[in-house]
C-alpha positions as CSV (number, residue, x, y, z in Angstrom):
1,M,-6.1,18.8,42.5
2,S,-8.7,16.1,44.3
3,Q,-11.6,15.3,42.9
4,A,-14.6,13.8,45.0
5,S,-15.8,11.3,42.0
6,P,-15.2,10.0,38.6
7,L,-16.5,11.2,35.2
8,W,-17.3,7.9,34.6
9,S,-17.0,4.1,36.2
10,P,-17.4,1.0,33.7
11,S,-20.4,-1.3,35.0
12,P,-18.8,-4.6,36.9
13,E,-20.3,-6.7,33.8
14,A,-18.3,-4.6,31.8
15,I,-15.2,-5.4,33.9
16,A,-15.7,-9.2,33.7
17,S,-16.4,-9.4,30.1
18,A,-12.9,-6.8,29.2
19,A,-10.5,-8.4,27.3
20,I,-7.8,-6.8,30.1
21,S,-9.6,-9.1,33.0
22,Q,-9.7,-12.5,30.6
23,F,-5.9,-11.7,29.9
24,A,-5.6,-10.7,33.7
25,R,-6.9,-14.2,34.4
26,R,-4.0,-15.6,32.3
27,A,-1.1,-13.9,33.5
28,E,-2.4,-15.6,37.4
29,Q,-2.3,-19.2,35.8
30,L,1.4,-18.6,34.4
31,S,2.8,-16.1,37.1
32,G,1.2,-18.1,40.1
33,T,0.4,-14.7,41.4
34,K,-2.7,-13.1,42.7
35,L,-3.2,-9.8,40.0
36,D,-6.3,-8.1,41.4
37,S,-6.0,-4.5,40.4
38,Y,-5.0,-3.2,36.8
39,R,-1.7,-1.7,39.5
40,A,-0.6,-5.2,40.6
41,L,-1.2,-6.3,36.3
42,H,0.9,-3.9,35.4
43,D,3.9,-4.4,38.1
44,W,4.0,-7.8,36.9
45,S,4.5,-6.6,32.9
46,I,7.6,-4.8,33.6
47,N,8.7,-6.6,36.4
48,D,8.7,-10.0,34.4
49,R,9.3,-8.6,30.5
50,E,9.4,-12.2,29.4
51,A,6.8,-13.8,30.4
52,F,4.2,-10.7,29.8
53,W,5.3,-10.4,26.0
54,S,5.2,-13.8,25.4
55,L,1.7,-14.4,26.6
56,I,1.1,-11.0,24.4
57,W,2.3,-13.1,21.6
58,D,-0.1,-16.3,22.5
59,Y,-3.1,-14.3,23.4
60,C,-3.2,-12.1,20.4
61,G,-3.0,-15.1,18.1
62,I,0.5,-14.0,16.4
63,V,1.4,-15.6,13.2
64,G,4.8,-16.5,12.5
65,E,7.5,-18.6,14.3
66,R,8.0,-17.4,17.9
67,G,11.9,-19.0,18.8
68,E,13.5,-19.7,22.3
69,R,14.3,-16.6,23.1
70,V,12.4,-13.4,24.2
71,L,14.3,-10.9,25.3
72,V,18.4,-11.0,24.8
73,D,20.1,-7.6,26.1
74,G,17.2,-6.5,28.2
75,D,18.8,-4.3,30.4
76,K,20.6,-2.1,27.4
77,M,18.6,1.5,26.1
78,P,18.9,1.4,22.9
79,G,20.4,-2.8,22.4
80,A,17.2,-4.9,23.8
81,K,16.2,-7.5,21.4
82,F,13.0,-8.8,21.6
83,F,12.1,-12.2,20.0
84,P,15.5,-12.5,18.1
85,D,14.9,-16.0,16.9
86,A,11.7,-15.0,15.9
87,K,10.0,-15.1,12.1
88,L,6.8,-13.4,11.1
89,N,4.8,-11.1,8.3
90,F,3.1,-8.1,9.3
91,A,0.8,-7.8,6.7
92,E,-0.2,-12.0,6.9
93,N,-1.1,-11.0,10.4
94,L,-3.4,-8.5,9.2
95,L,-4.8,-10.4,6.5
96,K,-6.1,-13.3,8.5
97,K,-9.3,-13.0,7.6
98,S,-11.5,-13.8,4.3
99,G,-14.9,-13.4,3.7
100,S,-17.9,-11.2,2.7
101,A,-18.1,-8.6,5.4
102,E,-16.6,-5.5,5.6
103,A,-12.8,-4.9,5.8
104,I,-12.6,-1.8,4.5
105,V,-15.2,1.6,5.0
106,F,-14.2,4.8,3.1
107,R,-15.7,7.9,2.9
108,G,-14.1,11.0,1.3
109,E,-16.5,14.0,2.9
110,D,-19.4,13.9,1.0
111,K,-18.4,12.7,-2.2
112,V,-17.2,9.3,-2.4
113,E,-18.3,6.3,0.1
114,R,-16.9,3.0,-0.9
115,V,-16.9,-0.9,0.7
116,L,-14.2,-3.2,0.5
117,S,-15.2,-7.1,1.4
118,W,-11.9,-9.0,3.6
119,D,-12.4,-11.3,0.3
120,E,-12.2,-7.5,-1.8
121,L,-9.3,-6.4,0.1
122,R,-7.4,-9.5,-0.3
123,A,-7.8,-9.4,-4.4
124,L,-6.7,-5.8,-4.3
125,V,-3.4,-6.6,-2.1
126,S,-2.8,-9.4,-4.1
127,R,-2.9,-7.8,-7.6
128,I,-0.7,-5.3,-6.0
129,Q,1.9,-7.3,-4.5
130,Q,2.5,-8.6,-8.0
131,L,2.7,-5.6,-9.5
132,F,5.4,-4.4,-7.2
133,R,7.3,-8.0,-7.9
134,A,7.5,-7.4,-11.6
135,H,9.3,-3.7,-10.6
136,G,11.6,-5.9,-8.7
137,V,10.6,-4.4,-5.2
138,K,11.9,-7.2,-2.6
139,A,12.7,-7.1,0.9
140,G,14.7,-3.8,2.4
141,D,13.3,-1.9,-0.7
142,R,11.2,1.6,0.4
143,I,7.6,2.2,-0.8
144,A,6.7,6.0,-0.6
145,A,3.2,7.2,-0.8
146,M,1.8,10.9,-0.9
147,M,-1.4,9.7,-0.3
148,P,-5.2,10.2,1.2
149,N,-6.3,7.9,3.8
150,M,-7.9,5.7,1.4
151,P,-8.2,1.9,0.4
152,E,-5.4,1.7,-2.0
153,T,-3.3,3.5,0.7
154,V,-4.0,0.3,3.1
155,A,-3.6,-2.3,0.3
156,G,-0.4,-0.4,-0.9
157,M,1.2,-1.0,2.5
158,L,0.2,-4.1,3.0
159,A,1.3,-5.4,-0.7
160,A,4.7,-3.8,0.4
161,A,4.7,-5.6,3.9
162,S,3.8,-8.7,2.3
163,L,7.2,-8.7,0.5
164,G,9.1,-6.9,3.3
165,A,9.3,-3.5,1.7
166,I,9.2,-0.7,4.0
167,W,6.3,1.3,3.6
168,S,6.7,5.4,4.2
169,S,3.8,7.8,3.8
170,C,2.7,11.2,4.1
171,S,-0.5,13.2,3.1
172,P,-1.1,15.1,-0.4
173,D,-0.9,18.1,1.2
174,F,2.2,18.7,1.9
175,G,4.1,21.2,-0.2
176,E,6.8,19.9,-2.5
177,Q,9.8,20.5,-0.6
178,G,7.9,19.1,2.7
179,V,8.1,15.9,0.5
180,L,11.0,15.9,-0.6
181,D,12.9,16.8,2.7
182,R,10.9,13.4,3.9
183,F,11.3,11.0,0.8
184,G,14.4,12.5,-0.7
185,Q,16.1,10.6,2.7
186,I,14.7,7.3,2.1
187,E,15.6,6.4,-1.6
188,P,12.5,4.9,-2.6
189,V,12.2,2.6,-5.7
190,L,8.6,3.0,-5.9
191,F,6.2,6.1,-5.5
192,I,2.1,6.2,-4.8
193,A,-0.2,9.1,-5.2
194,P,-3.4,10.4,-5.7
195,D,-4.8,12.0,-8.9
196,G,-5.7,15.0,-6.2
197,Y,-8.3,15.3,-3.6
198,W,-11.3,16.4,-1.9
199,Y,-10.9,18.9,1.1
200,A,-13.7,21.5,2.6
201,G,-16.0,20.7,-0.5
202,K,-12.8,21.9,-2.8
203,R,-11.3,19.7,-5.3
204,I,-7.2,19.6,-5.1
205,D,-5.6,18.6,-8.4
206,V,-1.6,17.3,-7.3
207,G,-0.7,16.2,-10.9
208,A,2.0,19.1,-11.0
209,K,3.3,18.7,-7.4
210,I,3.8,14.7,-8.3
211,A,5.6,15.7,-11.4
212,A,8.1,18.3,-9.3
213,V,8.5,15.4,-6.8
214,L,9.7,12.7,-9.2
215,D,11.6,15.3,-10.9
216,K,13.8,15.1,-7.5
217,L,13.8,11.6,-6.5
218,P,16.2,9.5,-9.1
219,T,16.1,6.2,-7.3
220,V,12.1,6.2,-8.1
221,R,11.8,3.2,-10.9
222,A,8.0,3.9,-11.5
223,A,5.3,6.0,-10.2
224,F,1.5,4.9,-9.4
225,V,-1.7,7.6,-9.5
226,V,-4.6,6.2,-8.0
227,D,-7.7,7.4,-9.2
228,Y,-9.6,9.7,-6.1
229,L,-10.9,12.3,-8.3
230,G,-11.3,10.8,-12.0
231,A,-8.7,11.7,-13.5
232,A,-5.7,9.4,-12.9
233,A,-5.2,8.1,-16.4
234,S,-5.0,12.2,-17.6
235,V,-2.7,12.9,-14.7
236,A,-0.4,9.8,-15.1
237,A,-0.1,10.1,-19.1
238,K,1.3,13.7,-18.2
239,I,4.6,12.4,-15.8
240,D,7.5,10.8,-16.8
241,K,7.5,6.9,-15.3
242,A,4.1,7.2,-13.8
243,E,1.1,5.0,-14.6
244,A,-2.6,4.9,-13.6
245,L,-2.6,2.6,-10.8
246,E,-5.8,0.8,-12.4
247,A,-4.3,0.3,-15.6
248,A,-0.6,-0.9,-13.5
249,L,-2.8,-3.5,-12.0
250,A,-4.6,-4.5,-15.2
251,P,-2.6,-7.7,-16.1
252,Y,-2.6,-9.0,-13.0
253,Q,-5.3,-11.5,-11.7
254,P,-6.1,-12.2,-8.0
255,A,-4.0,-15.1,-6.4
256,E,-2.9,-17.1,-3.4
257,L,-0.8,-14.3,-1.1
258,T,2.2,-14.9,-0.2
259,F,3.8,-13.6,2.8
260,E,7.6,-13.8,3.6
261,R,8.6,-14.2,6.9
262,L,11.4,-11.9,8.3
263,S,13.1,-11.5,11.5
264,F,11.1,-9.7,14.0
265,S,13.2,-6.5,13.6
266,H,12.7,-6.3,10.2
267,P,12.0,-2.5,9.2
268,L,8.1,-2.1,8.9
269,Y,7.9,1.4,8.5
270,I,9.9,4.5,8.1
271,L,8.2,7.4,9.7
272,F,8.9,11.6,10.5
273,S,9.3,13.6,13.4
274,S,7.5,16.8,12.7
275,G,10.2,18.7,11.7
276,T,9.4,22.0,12.7
277,T,13.0,22.4,14.3
278,G,14.9,21.3,10.9
279,V,14.9,18.0,8.2
280,P,12.6,15.7,10.1
281,K,14.4,12.9,11.4
282,C,13.5,9.6,9.9
283,I,12.3,7.0,12.7
284,V,12.4,3.1,11.5
285,H,9.9,0.6,13.1
286,S,10.2,-2.7,13.2
287,A,7.6,-5.4,11.8
288,G,7.2,-7.2,14.9
289,G,7.3,-4.6,17.5
290,T,4.8,-2.2,16.2
291,L,2.6,-5.8,15.5
292,L,2.9,-6.7,19.5
293,Q,2.6,-3.3,20.4
294,H,-0.4,-2.3,18.5
295,V,-2.5,-5.7,19.2
296,K,-1.7,-5.4,22.6
297,E,-2.7,-2.0,23.2
298,H,-5.9,-2.8,20.7
299,R,-7.3,-5.5,22.3
300,L,-6.5,-5.3,26.1
301,H,-6.7,-1.1,25.8
302,A,-9.0,0.1,23.4
303,G,-11.0,-3.4,24.2
304,I,-11.3,-3.7,20.2
305,R,-13.3,-7.0,19.5
306,D,-13.8,-9.0,16.1
307,G,-16.3,-7.4,13.8
308,D,-16.0,-4.0,15.5
309,R,-16.3,-0.8,13.3
310,F,-12.7,1.1,14.4
311,F,-12.7,4.8,13.8
312,Y,-10.0,7.3,14.1
313,F,-9.3,10.7,12.6
314,T,-5.7,10.6,10.9
315,T,-3.7,11.6,7.7
316,C,-1.4,9.3,6.4
317,G,1.8,11.6,7.2
318,W,0.6,10.8,11.6
319,M,1.2,7.7,12.8
320,M,-2.3,7.1,13.8
321,W,-2.7,5.9,10.4
322,N,-0.1,3.5,11.4
323,W,-1.9,2.4,14.4
324,L,-5.5,2.7,12.9
325,V,-4.9,0.1,10.3
326,T,-3.2,-2.4,12.6
327,G,-7.3,-3.0,14.0
328,L,-7.4,-5.3,10.8
329,A,-4.8,-7.6,13.2
330,S,-8.0,-7.7,16.0
331,G,-10.8,-8.9,13.1
332,A,-11.9,-5.1,13.4
333,T,-13.2,-3.3,9.6
334,L,-11.8,0.1,9.6
335,L,-13.4,3.1,9.2
336,L,-11.6,5.4,7.0
337,Y,-12.7,9.3,6.7
338,D,-10.9,11.5,4.4
339,G,-11.3,15.2,4.3
340,S,-12.2,18.0,6.2
341,P,-14.0,16.8,9.6
342,F,-15.8,20.1,9.4
343,H,-17.5,19.7,6.1
344,P,-20.4,20.1,5.1
345,D,-20.3,21.1,9.0
346,G,-19.6,19.5,12.0
347,N,-22.0,16.7,12.1
348,A,-20.2,15.0,9.3
349,I,-18.1,12.7,11.7
350,F,-20.8,12.2,14.1
351,D,-23.1,11.3,10.7
352,Y,-20.6,8.6,9.4
353,A,-20.2,7.1,13.2
354,R,-24.2,7.2,13.1
355,D,-24.2,5.8,9.9
356,W,-21.6,2.9,10.2
357,K,-22.5,1.6,14.1
358,M,-19.1,2.8,14.9
359,T,-17.5,1.4,17.9
360,Y,-14.6,3.2,18.5
361,F,-14.1,7.1,17.6
362,G,-10.8,8.0,17.6
363,T,-10.0,12.0,17.4
364,S,-8.0,14.7,18.3
365,A,-8.7,17.0,21.4
366,K,-8.7,19.9,19.0
367,F,-11.7,18.8,17.2
368,I,-13.9,17.7,20.7
369,D,-12.6,21.5,21.6
370,S,-13.7,23.1,17.9
371,V,-17.3,20.7,18.7
372,R,-17.8,22.4,22.1
373,K,-17.0,25.6,20.6
374,A,-19.6,25.5,17.8
375,D,-22.1,24.5,20.2
376,L,-23.0,21.3,19.0
377,R,-24.3,18.5,20.8
378,P,-24.5,15.2,19.4
379,I,-26.0,13.6,22.4
380,D,-29.1,15.1,21.4
381,T,-28.6,14.5,17.6
382,H,-27.6,11.3,17.0
383,D,-27.8,7.8,17.6
384,L,-24.4,6.7,19.1
385,S,-25.2,4.0,21.0
386,S,-23.0,1.4,19.3
387,V,-20.0,3.7,20.2
388,R,-18.1,2.6,23.3
389,V,-14.6,4.3,23.4
390,I,-14.1,8.1,22.6
391,S,-10.9,8.3,22.1
392,S,-8.7,11.8,22.2
393,T,-4.7,12.6,21.2
394,G,-2.1,15.1,19.2
395,S,-2.5,17.6,22.6
396,P,-3.4,17.1,26.1
397,L,-7.3,17.4,26.5
398,A,-8.8,20.1,28.6
399,P,-10.4,19.1,31.8
400,E,-13.6,20.8,30.2
401,C,-13.6,19.0,27.0
402,F,-13.3,16.0,29.7
403,R,-16.6,17.4,30.9
404,F,-18.3,17.6,26.9
405,V,-17.5,14.3,26.2
406,Y,-20.1,13.3,28.9
407,E,-22.2,16.3,28.9
408,G,-22.4,17.0,24.8
409,I,-21.5,13.5,23.3
410,K,-22.9,10.4,25.1
411,E,-23.1,10.0,28.7
412,D,-21.9,5.8,29.1
413,V,-18.6,6.0,27.0
414,H,-15.1,4.9,27.7
415,L,-13.5,8.2,27.0
416,A,-9.4,7.5,26.4
417,S,-6.8,10.2,26.4
418,I,-3.8,8.7,25.1
419,S,-0.6,10.1,24.5
420,G,2.6,8.4,22.9
421,G,4.6,9.5,19.9
422,T,5.7,8.6,16.1
423,D,9.0,7.8,18.2
424,I,7.5,5.0,19.3
425,V,4.7,4.3,17.0
426,S,2.2,3.4,20.2
427,C,1.4,5.1,23.6
428,F,3.4,5.3,26.7
429,V,-0.1,6.1,28.5
430,L,-3.6,5.5,27.5
431,G,-7.1,4.2,28.5
432,V,-7.9,1.3,31.1
433,P,-11.3,-0.2,30.5
434,T,-11.3,-1.8,33.9
435,L,-10.3,1.6,35.7
436,P,-12.6,4.8,36.3
437,V,-12.0,7.8,34.0
438,W,-10.9,11.6,36.4
439,I,-11.5,14.9,34.7
440,G,-8.2,15.6,32.9
441,E,-6.6,12.1,33.5
442,I,-4.8,9.9,31.2
443,Q,-6.1,6.4,33.4
444,G,-2.5,4.6,33.3
445,P,0.6,3.4,32.0
446,G,0.5,0.6,29.2
447,L,1.2,-2.6,29.8
448,G,4.8,-3.9,29.4
449,M,5.9,-0.5,29.5
450,A,8.1,1.2,32.6
451,V,6.6,4.5,32.5
452,D,7.8,7.0,35.3
453,V,7.9,10.8,35.6
454,W,11.6,11.9,37.3
455,N,12.1,15.2,37.9
456,D,15.7,16.9,37.1
457,D,18.0,14.5,39.9
458,G,16.5,11.7,37.9
459,K,14.6,10.7,41.1
460,P,11.0,9.5,40.6
461,V,8.0,12.0,41.9
462,R,4.7,11.3,42.0
463,L,2.0,14.7,42.6
464,E,5.0,16.7,41.1
465,K,5.6,17.8,37.1
466,G,9.0,16.3,35.8
467,E,10.2,14.4,32.7
468,L,8.3,11.6,31.2
469,V,10.7,8.5,30.8
470,C,10.4,5.2,30.3
471,T,13.0,3.0,32.5
472,K,12.7,-0.2,30.6
473,A,13.1,-1.4,26.9
474,F,10.3,-2.3,25.1
475,P,9.3,-3.9,21.4
476,S,8.1,-0.8,19.8
477,M,11.6,1.0,20.3
478,P,12.8,2.4,17.0
479,V,15.1,-0.3,14.9
480,M,17.3,2.8,14.4
481,F,17.0,6.0,12.3
482,W,17.3,6.3,8.4
483,N,21.0,7.7,7.4
484,D,22.4,7.6,11.4
485,P,24.8,4.5,11.2
486,E,26.7,4.6,14.8
487,G,22.9,5.6,16.2
488,K,24.7,9.0,17.2
489,K,21.0,10.6,16.8
490,Y,19.0,8.2,17.9
491,R,20.8,8.4,21.1
492,S,20.8,12.1,21.2
493,A,17.2,11.7,20.4
494,Y,16.2,10.1,23.7
495,F,19.1,8.5,25.5
496,E,21.8,11.7,26.5
497,R,19.2,13.3,29.2
498,F,19.4,10.1,31.3
499,D,21.9,7.4,31.3
500,N,19.5,4.2,29.4
501,V,16.2,5.6,30.1
502,W,14.2,6.4,27.5
503,C,13.6,10.3,28.1
504,H,10.5,11.3,25.9
505,G,10.7,15.1,25.9
506,D,6.9,15.6,27.8
507,F,6.4,17.9,31.0
508,A,4.0,14.9,32.9
509,E,2.3,14.3,36.4
510,W,1.1,11.3,38.1
511,T,-2.4,11.9,39.5
512,E,-3.7,10.2,43.0
513,H,-5.0,8.0,41.1
514,D,-1.9,6.8,39.4
515,G,-3.1,8.3,36.3
516,M,-1.1,11.2,34.6
517,I,-1.5,14.4,33.2
518,I,0.7,16.1,30.3
519,H,1.5,19.5,31.3
520,G,3.3,19.4,27.1
521,R,6.4,19.5,25.4
522,S,9.1,19.5,28.0
523,D,11.0,21.7,25.2
524,A,8.1,24.4,25.1
525,T,7.7,24.4,28.8
526,L,8.0,27.7,30.4
527,N,10.8,29.3,32.7
528,P,9.6,32.6,34.4
529,G,11.6,33.5,37.4
530,G,13.2,30.0,37.0
531,V,10.0,27.3,38.0
532,R,8.6,25.3,34.9
533,I,5.2,25.9,33.7
534,G,3.3,23.4,31.4
535,T,1.7,25.0,28.5
536,A,-1.1,23.0,28.3
537,E,-1.8,24.0,32.1
538,I,-2.7,27.8,30.2
539,Y,-4.5,26.5,27.3
540,N,-6.7,24.4,29.9
541,Q,-8.0,28.0,31.6
542,V,-8.1,30.2,28.3
543,E,-10.1,27.5,25.9
544,Q,-13.0,27.7,28.4
545,L,-13.8,30.7,27.7
546,D,-16.1,31.7,24.6
547,E,-14.3,34.3,23.3
548,I,-11.4,32.2,22.7
549,L,-11.0,30.1,20.0
550,E,-7.7,28.8,20.5
551,A,-4.0,30.2,22.5
552,I,-0.6,29.8,21.9
553,C,2.1,30.5,24.8
554,I,5.7,31.0,24.6
555,G,8.4,32.1,26.5
556,Q,10.1,35.4,25.9
557,D,13.5,36.2,26.8
558,W,13.2,39.7,28.6
559,E,15.4,41.6,31.1
560,G,17.7,38.8,32.3
561,D,14.5,36.6,32.8
562,V,11.8,35.0,30.8
563,R,8.4,36.3,30.4
564,V,5.0,34.7,29.6
565,V,3.4,35.9,26.5
566,L,0.1,34.5,25.4
567,F,-1.2,34.7,22.0
568,V,-5.3,34.4,21.3
569,R,-6.9,33.8,18.6
570,L,-10.6,35.5,19.2
571,A,-14.2,34.4,17.8
572,P,-15.7,36.5,15.3
573,G,-16.8,40.1,16.7
574,V,-14.6,39.9,19.6
575,K,-12.1,42.3,21.0
576,L,-9.3,42.5,23.2
577,D,-10.6,45.2,25.7
578,A,-9.2,45.7,29.1
579,A,-12.0,44.1,30.1
580,L,-10.9,40.6,28.4
581,E,-7.5,40.9,29.5
582,Q,-8.8,41.2,33.4
583,K,-10.9,37.9,32.5
584,I,-8.3,36.0,31.0
585,R,-5.9,36.8,33.5
586,T,-8.0,36.4,36.7
587,K,-9.0,32.7,35.1
588,I,-5.9,32.1,34.8
589,R,-4.8,33.0,38.1
590,T,-7.3,31.5,39.6
591,G,-7.5,28.2,37.5
592,A,-4.0,27.5,37.6
593,S,-1.9,29.9,39.6
594,P,-0.5,33.8,39.8
595,R,2.5,32.3,38.1
596,H,1.0,31.2,35.2
597,V,-0.6,34.8,34.4
598,P,0.8,36.1,31.3
599,A,2.6,39.3,31.1
600,K,1.5,40.4,27.8
601,I,-1.4,39.3,25.7
602,V,-1.5,39.4,22.0
603,T,-4.2,39.1,20.1
604,V,-3.3,36.9,16.3
605,A,-5.9,36.2,13.0
606,D,-4.2,32.6,12.9
607,I,-1.9,30.4,14.5
608,P,0.1,27.8,13.1
609,R,0.0,24.5,13.1
610,T,1.6,21.1,11.7
611,K,-0.2,18.8,9.1
612,S,-1.6,16.5,12.3
613,G,-3.1,19.6,13.7
614,K,-0.4,20.5,16.6
615,I,0.4,23.8,17.5
616,T,3.9,24.9,17.2
617,E,5.1,26.5,20.0
618,L,9.1,26.5,19.0
619,A,8.7,28.2,15.7
620,V,6.6,30.8,17.4
621,R,9.1,31.1,19.8
622,D,12.1,31.1,17.2
623,V,10.1,34.2,15.0
624,V,9.5,36.0,18.2
625,H,13.0,36.0,19.0
626,G,14.2,36.8,15.5
627,R,15.8,33.9,14.4
628,E,15.4,31.5,11.8
629,V,12.7,28.5,11.6
630,K,14.2,26.1,9.8
631,N,11.4,24.0,8.6
632,K,8.3,25.7,7.0
633,E,7.4,23.0,4.8
634,A,6.7,21.3,8.5
635,L,3.9,23.6,8.8
636,A,-0.1,23.5,7.4
637,N,-0.2,27.1,7.7
638,P,3.6,28.3,7.2
639,E,2.4,31.9,6.5
640,A,1.1,32.2,10.1
641,L,4.4,32.3,11.1
642,E,4.7,36.2,9.9
643,L,1.6,37.2,12.2
644,F,4.3,36.6,14.7
645,R,7.4,39.1,13.4
646,D,8.2,42.5,14.6
647,L,5.2,42.8,17.4
648,P,5.2,46.5,18.6
649,E,3.4,45.1,21.8
650,L,6.6,42.3,22.5
651,Q,9.4,45.5,22.3
652,N,8.5,46.8,26.1
């Protein structure tokens, strides 16, 4: 799809002052090569990885001892080792600043607002660090948190990391089994949870769930209940091993922080796969790899500067929380939000952006689409002059939503659609502040990331759909999977398709502008008549229609082939009649291709999604085919699956 002009282009002044331009000048001095385009800079970053990652360390001011060697066994995936002689501490790098300026702003819907200065954050981390030490926490121990996105969660993680303990979190809306499926695998020594949380204006108590979870986590020595609803003491009093965090911290006064410097590959986080096809995989990420990758993405790709106001709408069960909190390492103020982004109405996050002069507005493709469909126009109602970047992730951003950002939210803004995953706790492709934004496209591959698209024969392809791969090792690859001593699960997850090459499981395509389009997950692609189709291509068309709130598409095995089935959730008062069916089919045929047109269109009242808001095509496909869905606990609304079972419309 050729386009005459981009949606947005950075000004010459913005290009000249961008950190990525300054970094390129440093790289030119280092390499003795002219790097006068992003493509040239990217080529250098993957062809001389030792020089590139060393320069990232220096340019971003990493605190620690770098050591002599930069990369050992660099041609092995897995097996490459970055900075094998280095010693550093993740928390030390996030707590470099001090003073009275804001480090964290927290808003919990319309119920709570708090601000912590850098000094106050350091004091809180110090007290929690002393508490953890008193409970015998040492390097390598696991600390599990079922927490809202609030300041104590960030401080708890920093205290854990300061001691070399491994932090693992999920959100408090997970069911008991969902929490146990995750934390039960990693044997935590401490557990942190709130007394409850607010969602859509409702008070949600979690005391009974904390008690039930602790009953089945025998390795937990102590649990701490954080006050959010004002009931921490009474909740903790009813639970064995539990104490209100405030009471537990009472004996400790703020003291000088200490940081245990450990190896680059020392585990920092355990993150979990979504778990919609079985018990979640426990993905272990390193302190050094996470830090280096995040500061690269924040400083160079996101353009985050000291004193910026950095926001991403996320829960603590999504990797975007881990990505957000590293913003402290760049001197940014974190704007945390917990609860529904539509309470009391769809302006909640735009109000937050206006009130706190947000500079980086991070959200999901689903949120942008919901704002568009609610006919909100922040461009007319809110002063968003401080916002330089609007970022979208979680699922592909439809072309219509690219347009809406510029027409309905802000005209002069860098729209950065980004894509990566829990697997790498970062991005493969993301924003590039010095390049134009083309409709429907992610701007480019991350520096240092040898991203490509390969066909089924393992050959690189352009302007053609294929598998998203990364052909060279990078620092934020997982250290390992937990409980996978021989590395079999790790290998089978990424390296079985192509030997020694990371195959991510995304169906992708390079564009004529060296950008990328993600067409959906490879395992959810449709194969009617043997032709592979990405589900995102269908959603991009259907969700432009006002009659349709959202859709989910699967391939149904039918008469020796696969037929495309489209399920739609309709706007209030709309009925799926022959005219609307025809309108949907015409829209898909003309906007995508005749091959994309569904054989069946079926209305449903709800669509199942994961806790981080992603629709679950594989789970729906299993229900339609009468197969058991392995792990319903991973879903935010598992009851929605029943709407797809034994549908008469799919019997003929």
